[in-house]
N, C-alpha and C positions, 0 to 999 in steps of 0.2 A: 806431880811427875817431874823427873829430871829430863830436860830437853837437850839434844845435841846442839852444838853451835853450827848453824847452817851457813857455810861459806862456799859459794859456788866456785870461787877461784881456787879452792883447795880440793875440789871434788876429784878431779882426775888423778892427782897425786895420791890421795887417800885410797882410791880404788886400786891403784897399782900396788900400794902397800898391802892391801887385803889379798890380792892375787899372789903376791910373793909369799905371804904367810901361809896360804893354802898350799902352794907348791912345796914349801918347806915341811909343813905338817904331814903331807901325804907323800913325802919323798921315798918312803919305804915301799910304795906301790909303783908298778909300771904304768905311769899316767899317760893317757893320750893328751894331745894338745888341749889346754883348758879353754873352754868357750866362755867369753865374758859378756854379760848382759848388764847394761847400765840403767840407772834410774834417771828420772827427771831430777834436775838439781834443786828445784824448789817445788812447793805445792804437790808433793808426791804422796802424802799420807791421807788415806781415806777414812781412817778412824782414829780417835784420840780421846784420852781421858784427862780432865783437868781438876785439880783440887782448888777449892775456893777459900778465900780468907776474908773474914769479917773484921772491920776496923772502924768502930763508930758507925757513921752513915755510909761508909765506903764498903765496896764489895769488889774483889778482884781475884784473878787467877794467880796462882803462885807456882813457881818451880823450885824444887828442892836441890840443894847441893848434893852431888853424887856421894852416896854412902852416909849422908847425914840428914835425917828427916826433920831435924830441929832447925836447920838453917835454910832459909828460903828467900827468894826475891820476887818482886812483882813482875808479872809477865805482861809486857806492853805490846808484843807482836809475836806471831808464830808462823814464819814462812814455810815450815815443813808441812803444814796441813793443807788440804785441798782448797781450791778457790771458794767452793760453796761454804766450807766451814769458816774460812777467813772472813767472808762477807757477813756472817751472822754472829760470830762468837762474842765480839765486843759490843755489838748492838744489843745482844741479849742481856748483858750486864747493865747497860743503861736502862733497860726496861725493868729489870729486877730490883735495882737499888731502892727505888721509892715504894716498892710493893711489899709490904710487911708479910702478907700471907705467903707469897711465893719465895721470898728470900730467907725467912726465918728457919734456922737450922738446916739450910741447904749447904751441903759440904762438898759436892762433886757434880760436875757436868760431863756427860759422855756424848760424843758426837760420832755418828756413822753417816758417811756420804757415799755417793756412787760417781762413777765417771760420767753417768748420764744426768747428774745434777740434783738428785734427790738428797735430802738431809733428814735424819732422825736425831732428835735431841732427848736425852734422858736426864732428868733432874733427880738427884739422890739426896735423901733427907735423913736426919736423925730425929724424926718425929712422925707420928701417925698422920696420914693424909685423909682429910675429911671433905665434906661437900663444899665448904668454903674454898679449899684449895682447888678442887675440881672446877668450880665456877671461874676462878681467876685463871686457871690453866687454859680453859676454853677461850678466854679473851686473848691470852698469850698466843695460842695457836692461830686464832683469827688474825692477829696483828702480823705475824711472820709468814703465815701461809705454809707452814711445814708441820711435820709430825712431831708431837711431844709425848713423852711418857714420864710418869711419876713413879719413883721407887722409894720405899722405906722398908723396914724390916717386915718380911712376909707379906708385903703388899706391892702390887704392880697395877697402876691405873693407866689404861690405854685409851687415849682420847679418840682415836680412829683406827690406827693400825700400828703394829710393832715391827714392821719390816719395810725394807726398800727393795725395789726391783732394778737390778743392774742390767744394762745393755752393753755387752762387751764384744768388740770386733776381734775375732780369732780365726786365723787361717782363711780369710776371705768370706766369712759368714758372721752374722750377729748371733751371739749366744745370750740367753736370758737367765738371770740368776736371782732367785728370791734370797735376800740376805736379812736374817732376823736379828733384831736388837739383842745384845748381850750374848750372842753366839759367835763362834769363830768365823771370821771372813779374812781374806787376804788384805793386809793393810796397804799395800802399794799396788794400785790397779794397773799402772803401766808395766811394771815388772811382772805382775801376774799374767798379763797377756803374753809376754815373752816366754814365761815358763810353760804356758799351755801350748804355744806354738812349737817350742822345743820338744815337749813330750809327744806332740803329734808327729814331729819329724823323726824322732828316734824309733817310734813304733810303727812307722808307715808300712813297712814290709813284714811285720811280725806275724800276721795272719792268725787264724784260730780264734780263741776266746780269751777275754781279759778278766782277771779278778782284781778288784781294788779293795784294799783294807784301809780303814780310817778315812772313808770317802767324804765325810762332812756333808755339805749341802750339794755334793756332786760337782764340785769345781772342775776337777780333772775328768770326771766321768763324762760330762756333756761334750767335752772337747775331743776325747779319745774314742768315743763310741763308733765314729765313722771308720776307724781303722780295724775293727774287729767284727766277727760274725755275731757274737753275743757277749754281754758284759754282766758280771755279777759284782755288785759293790756293797760292802758291808759298813755299817756304822751303828754305834751303840746309843748315841744321844737321840732321844725321841724327836726333839725340835729339829735337829739336822736332817733326820730321816724324812720328816714331813716336808721340809724345804726341798730336799732332793726329789721327792715325788712331784712336787709342784714344778720343779725345773724340767723333769722328764716330759711332763705334759706341755709346758710352755715351749719347749724346743722341739716337740714332736719327735722325740727319740723313741724308737720302737724296739730296740734290741737290748734294753737295759732293765735289770731287776735290782731293786734296792732291798737288802735284807737287814733287819735290825738284829745284828749279832756281833759279838766280839770276834777278834781274830782267832782266839782259842776255840770258841764255839764253832766257827766256820771250819777250822781244821778238823775238829771232831766229826762234824757232819760229812766232810769230804772223805774222811777215812772210814766212815760207817760206824764209828765208835758209839755215837748217840743218834737218836732220831729227834728232830725238832718240829714241833707243831707249826712254827712260823714258816718252815719250808713248804709244808703241805698247804698251808693257807695261801702262800704266794704261788702255788703250783709250780714249784721249782724242783726239777729232777736233776741233781748234780751229775748223775751218771751220763747224761746226754751232752755234757759240756766237754770241749776239747781245749782246756786251758793251756795256752802257750806262754802267757805273760802275766806278771803280777806287778801292781803299782802300790807303793806304800809311801805315805806322807805322814810319818808319825810325829808325836809331840817331841819336845826337846830331850826327853829321856831316851829317845831312840827305840829300837826293837829289843824286846827281851829275848833270851836264848831260845825259847820255844818257838817264837815267831820267826826268828832267823832261820831255824831249821825248816819251818813251813815254807818260807819264802824261797829257800834254796831248792825246793822241789820243782820250781818252774824253770823253763828254758831261758826266759828273758825276764830281767828284773829292772823296773824303773823305781829308783829310790830318790825321793825328794826330802831334803833334810834342812831343818832350821838350826841345827847344832853340829858343826864340823867334828867336835870331839866324839859324840856318840856315833856319827857316821863313820869316822875312822875306826872305832872299835868294832862296829858291825861289819865293815868291809874286811877286817882281818879274818873273819869267819867266812864271809860270802865269797871271797876271792880264792878260797880253797877249792871251790867247785865251779866258779864263774870267772870270766875275764872282763876287765873294765874296757868298754868300747867308747864311751863318751863321758865327759866330765864337764859340768857347767857351773859357773858362779853367777848367781842372780843377786844383784845389790838391792835387796828389799829394804834395807835400813841404812840409807846414806848417813855419813858423818858419825857412825858408830862402828864398833868392832864386830857387830853382828852381820851375818849374811846368810843367804840360802844357797844350798848346793843341790845339783841334780846329777845323778850318775845312771848310766845304762850299762847293764852287764848281760852277757850271754854265756850259756853253759859251755865249758871247755870241751 
């Protein structure tokens, strides 16, 4: 992976530059005052992937030159990742170097950590994993006292569990989130808390019911349920749906239903175009809902035209975006029917040009 240069002395200036770029990029809209949410300057990233390099008896992490996967340099430190990852990542290499079973054809290590201190490490291989590997991996797990997973082509070996449980303080209460290895989770926990509290604030007086598309493991769902009478959240990935169900139970949220449906399928169900067995199995009667608000947190590609049309049907829109370009494109359509009330910048990715934006729109 190519890593940013972490220089806390430059953080404030770089964030100001990002804000100025957003103001320029969205200057064709009538923008409200932009709300700016900062990141920790170091140890902010809760998940990371590192490629490994084998050189004789040595084994080390490498970082590649931007735009050139053939040029790399040895990684000696990584101040961007969380403290729990920093504490274990180089000690892990010391353990692996003399262990031929665990190091042979190991090409990548993935780390997932939580604000509450849990760590999951996934070891990725270009070889089949056998009983000898499993026995050595059990010793590795016992040595570090954390969760390890082995991955090779079409194989996943879980020594005990493949998830961590996050405990996150949001709006004066603790929220619990099951976060599954190799599934999407917010990379910057501190900024994630600010995003959730911002979303709570903008929807505080929305009333009615909420529909959430692309809900993942229920990250926003758990935080926003308190602001609405009922919540329907949709997600297509089975692993994420199962994690969201776990989170509903763990947080004792009683007004949320998770549906394994795409946004297109939900739109068809809402319009009565199709009937879905999953709705009947979930005992969901959409005609009984009074949807006032929709929340979308789409991938970098943004919303397709049909989903934009669907989103525009709601009085209030919360749109969280990891790509300002696709957000800008979608807003050109959405502002034909809705007005921008709030606009926030969340610095999820310090020292890079990437950032997260949040907008809140209400019907004209």
